[in-house]
N, C-alpha and C positions, 0 to 999 in steps of 0.2 A: 108269222107274216113274211111274205116273200116279195121281192121286186119283180114286177111283171113287164115293165117297159121304161125306157128313158127317152122322153120326147125332147127333141132339140128344136128351138125356135131362134131363127136368125132374123134380126130386124135392122132396117136401115132407112133413114129419112131421105138423104139425097139419092139421085139416080146411081145405079151401080158403078158407073165410071166417073162420076162427078167427085169433086173435092168433098171430103168428109171432115168435119170439125170434131173436136173433143166432145164426147157424149152423144153424138148423132147416130150411133148404131148400138146394137145390144145383142148379147148372146145369153139366152135363157134356157134352162133345162127344167123339165117337170119329171120327177121320178115317181112312177105309179106303182102301187102295191095291190096285192090281192085282198087287202082289208078295206080298200076304198080310201085310204089316206094317201094324199099326194103331196110331195115336197117340192118346193120351188127354190132354185138357185140361179146364180148368174156369174158371168165373168166379164170383166172389162177388157176385152181382147179383140182379136180379129174373128168375127163370127163364123165365116165360112171355113176358115182354117181350123178353128176349134171344133166345129161340127165333124170334120174328118177324124179328129182324134177320138171322138166318141163312137162314131159309126163305122170306122174302118174294121175290116176283118183281121184275123190273126195272120201275121207273117211267120212268127215262131214264138216260142214261149216267153221271150223277152221283148216282143214288139207286137202288141195287140191293141186294137181299139178297146175303149173302156166299156162300152155297152155289153159286149159279149161276156165280159168278166163278171158282171153284176146280176144278170138275169137269173132268178131263182135264189139269190142270196137274201139273207135276213138284213133289212136296212138298219136295224138297231145295232148291228155290230160295226159301228162307224170306224173305229181305228183299224180293225181287222180288214175292212174293205179298202180303207186308204192305203194300207200297206200292200194289199193285193194289186190295186191299180198302179201304185208306184213301181212295184217290182216287175209286173208283167208288161209295162210299157216303157221300161227304162232305156231301151235303145233309141226310141223315138220321142220320148216325152219326159225325160228326167229333170229338165229345167224348162223355163219359158212356157211355150204353148201347151205342152203336155200337162204341166202343173196348173195352168189356167183352167183347162177342162176339168181336172180333178177338183179344183176349187169349187166350181159351180155344182158339181155332184155332191161334194162334201157338205156344202151349205144346205142343199136339199135334204140330205140325210139327217142333219140336225133338226131341220124343220119337221121331218117325219117323226123323229124320236120325241120331240117336244109335244107334238100333237098326241102321240100315242100315250105318253105318260101324263098328259094334261097338266103340265107345268111349263112356265116360261123357259126359254133356252138358257137364260142366265142361271136358273136354278140347277139345270143339268151341268153347268160349268162351275158350280160351287157356291152360288148365292149372289145376292145383289148388294153392292157396296153403296150405290147411290140411286136416287129416284129420278134425277135429271142430270144431264151432262152439258157442261159449257161448250158452246159451239162457235166456230168462226166461219164466216161466209167466204166462198171462193168464186171469183168471176174472171172471165177472159176480158182483158182490157179492150176498149174500143180504139178506133184509129185516131180519134182526136182528143185533145186534152179536156175540152169542155164536156164531151160525152162521158169521159171517165169521172169528171167531177159530179155529173148528174147521177151516175151509177152509185157513187159513194153517198150522195145525199139521200137517195132512196133507201139504201141499205141501212144507214144510220137511223132513218125514220122507222124502219122495221124493228129496231132494237139491237142491231149488231154493235158490239163493242170491240170486235176484232175481225179483220179482213185480210184475205190473201188474194193476189192476182198474178196471173201468168198465162202463157199461151198467146195465140194471135200474133200480133206484131212484136210482142215483148221479147227481148233477147236478140233481136235482129240488128240493132244499131245502138251503140253506147250512148250517143247524144239523146236519142229518142227515149231510151230506157230511163235516163236520168230525168228527162222532162216529164215522163209519166209518173215516176215516183214522186217528183217534186209537187206535181199538181194534186196527186192523191193525198200526199201528206198534208198539203196546205188545206185541202177540203176537209180531211178527217180531223185535223187538229193535232197539236203537239203531243198530247197524252194518249191518243188513240193507238191501239195495237195494230201494227201492220207487218205483214210478211210477204215475200215475193217468191215466185216459182219460175226459175229460169228455163226449166225443161231441158237442161243440159246444153243450151245454146251457146254458152260462153266457151264450152269445149275444153279449154286447157287451164292449168293453174296460171300460166303467163298472161292469159287474157282476163281471167277472173280476178286476180289479186288487185289490179288497178280499179276494177269496178267495185270491189269490196270497199276500197279506200274512198273512192269517189262518192259512194252512197252512204258512207258512215254518218254524215251529218243528218241523215233522215231517220236515224234511230230505228232501223228495221229489227223486228223481233227475231226473225231468222231468214236466211237465204237458202232456198231449196233447190237442189239439183243444179248447182252451177256447172258441174262437169259430169261426164258419164259415170255411172256407178262402178264401172270396172276400174276407174282411176283412183285407187285407194290412196296413193301418195298425194294426188292433187287435193283430195278431201282433207287429208291430215294436215297438209301445209296451209290450206285456207283456214282451217280451224285454229291453227297455231298463230294466225295473225291477231286473234283476239278482238276482232272488230264486230263480228256478228255471229250468232249461233248458226251452225251449218246443219242442214237436214237432207235426207234423201232415202231412197230405197224402194220407191213405189213400183219399180220395174223388176225387183228381185223376187226370187221364188225360193221356198223351202228354208228350213232352219240352217242348212249348210251354207247357202249364200249369205244369209244374214249374219251368221256367226263370223264368217270371214270379213264381211263389211264392217261389222261393229268393232272387231278387234283391230283391224288394219287401217280402215279409213277414219276411225274414231269420230264419228258424227256426234253432235250434241243430241240430235233427235233422229229417230228412225221411223220410216213411214210405210210399212207394209200395207198393201191393198188386200183386204180379206177375200176378194174375188180373184186374186192373182197368185197370192203367196202360197196357197195350198189349202185355203178355206179356213173355217173355224178351228179345225183340228190342228193345223200347222201354225196358225196364228198364236195359239196358246204357247207353243214351244218357243216361238220367236219372242213373245213377250217375256218369257222367263229368261232368255238369253240377254235381252236388253236390260232387264232388272239386275241381273248378276253383274253386268258391266257398267252400271250407273248411267245408262242411256234412256232417255224418255221415249216412249212409243206413242206417236200420234198418228192414227191410221190415215192413209190416203182414201179419198172417196169422192169421185166425180162421175157418177154413172146413174143408175136408176134407183127407185125407191126400194128395190130388193137389197142392194148393197147397203143402203141406209139402215134398213131394218136389221140386217145381220150385224153391222158394225155397232149399233146401239146395244144389242143384246150382249155382244162380246165385251164391250167396254164397261157395261154395268157390272160385269163379274170380275173386273180387274181392280185391284186395290188402288192403283195409280192411273186408272183410265179416266182422266178428268179433263180431256179436251178432244174434240172431234171436228172434222170438216163437214160443212153443210153447203152443198153445191148450190150455185146460183145459175146453173145452166138454164137456157130458155128452150132447149130441145124438147119435143114431145116425149122423147124417151124418158126424160126426167120429170117433166111437168104432168104428163097425162097417163103414162103406162100403168103406174100403180095408182089406183083410184083412192086409196086411203093412206097415202104417203104420210109418214110421221112429220108433224109440223114443227117449225121453229117458233119459239115464243119467248120474247124478252130475254134473249141471250142464251137460252137453253133448249135442249131437246128432252122431252119427258120420256122415260123408259116405260114402254107398255108392259103390263103384267099378264098379258094373254098368252096362251100356248102357241107355239110355232112362230114363224115370222109374221103371220097375220097380215099378209099382203093380198090384196084383191086386184088381179090384173084386168085391164080393160081389153076385152076380146076384140072390140072394134079397132083399137089402136094396133093390136097384133095383126089383124087381117089387112089393115091399111098399109103397114110398113114391112110385112113379112117378105123375106128373100127366099124364093123357092129354088 
């Protein structure tokens, strides 16, 4: 079996120059083979920029677009192809955007292999530890307190027992941050599990430490990305306060960045995104590093149903993969792009036992929002 083409699909809901919210665009690849098997992958990244990483010609042997490296290769040689892409793009793609593009392709290759061998991806990863995975819902806070209360009421009615919120106006103003946390805690109840995502907006340890103390009375399960992931000292000092668990890492890529982050920043929870960190192949290595250092891995996931399917298969094959994020995005990229998105039911996501990612893309949505 040989790779014959890598098709890149860039999608965007707002107009090209308009403001774009989390989850409102998408970068998708379809890896085609001469056997008729097609693999699907995605990255939660800048679509147009990632497309260039795949379609660019070679500048020299260490700076090449990814597509030209893979045409004619056997898609079942997943690790070999990962290493080839990493090595031959290392001048322009060794971290960040380059690894995002590799992630999308890597997920598609696992999709192909699973279809070829006719077993679920979790079986190729070593077997299934659980049939369903506990899941928490993530939403972007509304601008008013009553709207946030209503969001919580609806999500509790769906069966969520754990919620996280961040993005939007959250993190912009300390007083509003506390007001939102207070309203949501009051609506959710004292024993309901809550966590917040600051999206690095508190910026420094000096600004974050007072907020940790200010929010202590609301008993948050974890505080996510209070500062930039490069600020290892800031993370370590915030963790040392002993007020709340500290988490982060969704913007990091490769085992190398995560190894340094885990050892130096000492987070309680690390949150690689399977569509950014290097795909399923690299996620396995990051999980092992986290395990060896006593850090829990809870993947980030706020994109399309492709990411959701890949994350479920990965966590099913992890001994301690017992918590995942379930997006509450209202974007059509999340709600409609994948026609058979894995559902949330009574606090859990059930692990599909079908080969491949088993995602059916809505071609009408692709045509409607495609960026050419």
